[in-house]
N, C-alpha and C positions, 0 to 999 in steps of 0.2 A: 710460729705465732705471728710473725710479721705477715706472712702469706694469708693467714686466717683473718687478721684485722682488716686488711685492705682488699682481699680477693675472696677468701672463703666465706666470710660473713655475708657480703653482698650476693654471692651465688646462692647461698641457702635462702636468703630473703626473696630472691627472684623466684625460686622454686615454690616457697610458701605462698607468695603472692598469687601464683597460678592456682594453687589449691584452695586458698581461703577466699580471696577476691572480695574484700569488704569495700567495694566502691561506694563513696559517699552518695547519699540520696539527696541531690541538690534540689532546692525549691526556690524559684524566683519570688522573693518577698522583699519588702522595703521596711525593715525595722528601723527605729531611730538609732543613729550612730554618733559616737563621740570619738573624734580623732585626737589623740594625745601626743604632743610633741615636746620633748625635753631639749633645751638648747643652752649652750654655753659659748659665747663669743662666735656666733654664726652669721655675722653680718654679710659674709660673702655668699651664703646659700639660702638664708631664711626667706628672702623675698621670692625666689623661684619656688621654694617649697610651699609657701602659702598660696601663691598663684596656682600652682599645680593642684592643690587640694580644693580650691574654689572652683576649678574647672572640671572636677570629676563628674562623671555621668551618674549623678545621684540627686534625688530631690533635695533642694537646698533647705527646705523647711524641716527636713528630717536629719540634718547634718549639723553637728556642733564641732567646732575646731578650737582646741585649747593649746596654747603655747606656754610652757613654764620656763622662764628664764632663770637659769641657775647662777644668779648673781653675775650676769654678764657685764663686762667692763667696756664693751665696744658699742656699736650702734644697733645691736640686735633688738633691744627693747623699743627704740624709737621706730624702727622699721615695722615691727609688729603692730605698734600703736597706730601707724598710718592706715591699717586695715581693720581697725575696730568697728568702723561704720559698716563694714561688710560682714560683721558678725564674728570676727576673730577675737577670742578672749585671751588676754595676757595676764599671767600670774607671775609675780617675781619673788624668787627666794633671795632674801637679802644676804644670807650667808650660804656659801656653796655647800650643797648636800649630796650632789651626785644624781645620776639618772633615776635610781630606785626611789629616792626621796621625792624627786620631782614627779614621778608617776603616781606615788601615793597621794600627793597634793592634788594632781589633776583628777584622779579617781574621785576624790571627795566633791569635785565640782561637775563631774560628768553626769549628763542626764540621759544618755543613750542606752538602749538595751544591749548594744554591742560596743565594746571598746576596741578601737583600732590604734595600734602603736606605729608611729612613724619617726624616723630619725630626722634631724633638722636639715639633712641634705638629700632626703629620699624623694625621688620623682616616680610616682605611680603612673602606669598606663591608664588611659581615661576610664576604662571599664573595670579597673581593678577592684573597686569597692563592691560593685554588684557581684563580681565573681567570688569574692571572699564571703560575702554575706549569704549567698545562696547555699553555702555549705551548712549554715546553721538551721536550715530547714530539716536537716537530719537531727533528731533529738539526741542522738548518741554523741554528737560532736560538740566539744566545748571550746576548742582552740584551733585556729587556722593560720597557717603561714603561707606567704606567697613565694614567687620565684624571683630570686636575686640573680640579676645578670650584670656581671662586672664589665665595665667598659675600660679598655686599655689603650687610649689614643696615642700614647708615646711609644708603645711597643716594648716597654721595659721587660726584662726577664722575669722579675718578681710579679709584674702584672700579668704576664702570660701564664705563669705558674698558678697564680691565684685564680684566674679565669678557668683554667683546666680543672682545678680542685673544686671550684664551685659547681661546674657541670657534673662532676662525679657525685657531689653531695646532693644535687637536685635529682639526679637519676635515682639515687638510693632512697631519698625521701618519697619519691613517687611510688616506689615498690613497697616501702614500709607502710605507707598509707593503706595499701591493699590488704595488709595483714593485721591492721588495727590502728596503731598509732606510730607517729614518727618520734625520733628521739631528740633531734636538734632543730632549732628554728633560727631565722636570721635576725629578727628584732626590728628590722627596718620596714617591714610590711607584714604585720601580724594582727590578729584579732581574737577576742575572746568574749564569752558571755560575761556581762558586768557582774551578775550575781555569783560568779565563780572566783572573782578577784579576791585575793588575800593580800593585805598590806605587806610590803617587803621590808626586810632589814636593809640599812644603808649599804652594807657590803655585799648584798646578794645580787647576782646577775639576773636581771629580769628576763632576758631571752632564754634562760634555761630553767629558772626556778618557777616562773608562772606556768609554763607547759606542764611541769611535773606536779604542780599544785592541782591542775585540772585533772591529771591522771589519778591523783589521790582521791578525787571526788567522784571517780567512776566514769569520766567522760573521755572521749577520744581527742587526739591531737593529729590533725591531718595537713596535707600539703595541697595547695591549689596552684597548678601550673599556669593557669590563665590570668592570675593576678601578678603582674610583672612589675618589678622594681629595677630601675637602672641606676647604677652607682659606679663612680670612677674608682679604679683600683689605686692603691698607694703605689708610688713609683720607685721607692728606694727600699732596699733590704732592711735598713735600719728602722724605718717607720713601720714596715710590716712586722718586723720582729718584735718591736716594742708593743704593737697592738696585740700580737699573738700571745705574748707573755701575759699581758693583762687579762685577756679573755680566758686563757688556760688557767691562770691562778684563780679567777673568780669561779670558773667551772668546777675546779677541784674543791673549793669551799662549798659550792652548791651541792656537789655529790656527797660531801660529808654531812650537810644538813638534811639531805634526802636519802641517806644510806639505807633506810628501811625499804626503799623501793627496789633495792638490790637483793632482797631476801624473798621468802616464800609467802609473805603476808599479802602481796599483790600478785596479779597474774604472772605466771612463770615466763610466759612469752615476752612480756615487756621487760622483765628483769633480765632475761637473756639479751635482749636488744640493748639495754642500758649498759650491761657489762661489755658487750661486743663493740658497740658504736662509740661509747664514751670512755669507760674506764680503761679498757685495753688499748684504745686509740691513744689516750693521753699517757699511757705507760709504755708505749711502743719503743721509746728511746732505750728502755731497759733491754728489750729484745735485740735492738741494734747493737748495743754495747756488748751484750752477751755473745752475739754472733761474731762480732769482730774479735773479741778476746779469745773465744774458744778456737776460732780459725787460726789465730796467731799461735796458740799453744800446740795446735796439730799440724803446723805448717811443714814440719820435716817428716811426718809419718806417711804422707801419701802425696803424689803429684796432683791429685784432685784438689787437695786443700791449698796447694800452692797457686793453682789456677784461680780458685775461688777468692783467695786473698788478694791476688792481683786485680781481679774484677772489682772487688769491694773498694780497693784504693783508687782505681780509675774512676769509679762512680763518684766517690767523695771528692776527688780532685776536680772533676767536671762541675760538681755542685758548687764548689768553692769559687772557681774561676768563671763560671757562667755570667755573673753580673759584669765582669770586665769586658765581655764580648759585645755587650749592648744589643743592638738590633740584629747583629749577625748570629745571635744565639739560636740554636735549633730548639724546636718545641720540647724534645726529649730532655735537652740540657736544662731548660727552664723548669720542667717538672721535677728533675732531680734536685735542682737548687731549692725549689719550694718545699719539697719533701724533707730535705735536711733542715731547712729553716723551721718548719713546723715542729720537728722532733727536738731540735735544739731549744726552741722556745718552751716546749713542754718540759724538758729537763730543767730549764731555768725556773719555770713556774713551780715545778715540783719541789725544788730546793727551797724556794720562798715559802711554799705551803708548809713544809716540814719545820721551817723556822718560825711558823706562826704569823707570817706577814700577810696583810690584806691590802687591797687597793680599792678605794671608793671613788676617788676623783681622777680625771684624766683630761688631756687636751684632745679635742676632736681630731680624728684622722692622724694623730701622732702617738697616742697611747698615754 
């Protein structure tokens, strides 16, 4: 099962992509666009983000930029207000409500045919908007996500692991697009048709629920590799772990809310993708625990099991001590470290999910 989740499923997707090949029919058009940005205490990044959006290669008269401040207590609001003369629209939530609530508010004020979602620290490449919007020339497409490229300037092991994982995910999304729809998006550079937006519950994860809502309405969710977003990785295991627990927990609740998509009511192909790419991926910790436990029980029955048990322990020890090696860490060590971190976070999130716990609010880039 571990092999299937991380290798087998991608291999099958690659084969299906060659056979099906539903390449999006892009059309260069210029519909009206509303960029929605939810921000909480983002004084360090919001100026650069606003400037980035104003400098995008897109007709200014067709572009609306809305920033919703989620009861920020720093200079975020005043910085945004400095750009109101340039057409930036600030909306303030007096009480914290989280990203989902902020997007619902922004949606009510959006005038564009296309909604584009940006994080408060997301920096798009200059032609990103044109590249994303062109996909909506295909009437079967309802949601588009861009390409996240993580920058790891300090060379931290968790940063290297995160970058490698993101490359793996982007490759998989590229192939999933060719068979119909992708399963996961980034949230920092996404777009959807405004008429397909459905208001979110405060505890729902927009980056996962909105694409599934589009699937429910019979439209495709695709990946656009030429719409690029650069974002810095987190530099410590603790911050990355906290973020991954939050995302995993909210994804599990989203899967519960959209459990009907896992059955036969919707296309079987997408249900298989959802099971393989999300459900089994988030439950992979069970297979890892099962592998280790069964190996331990069989250790005296055959020398092969002894060798495998040693190999497992060596891999886990490398994963644990990789952060202590700092810049000297080999790429394989960083990947092992990140693999274990992901599955440990999934286990933590699963336990919180079973206990009925939810998370609506968080601190940016900390969890």
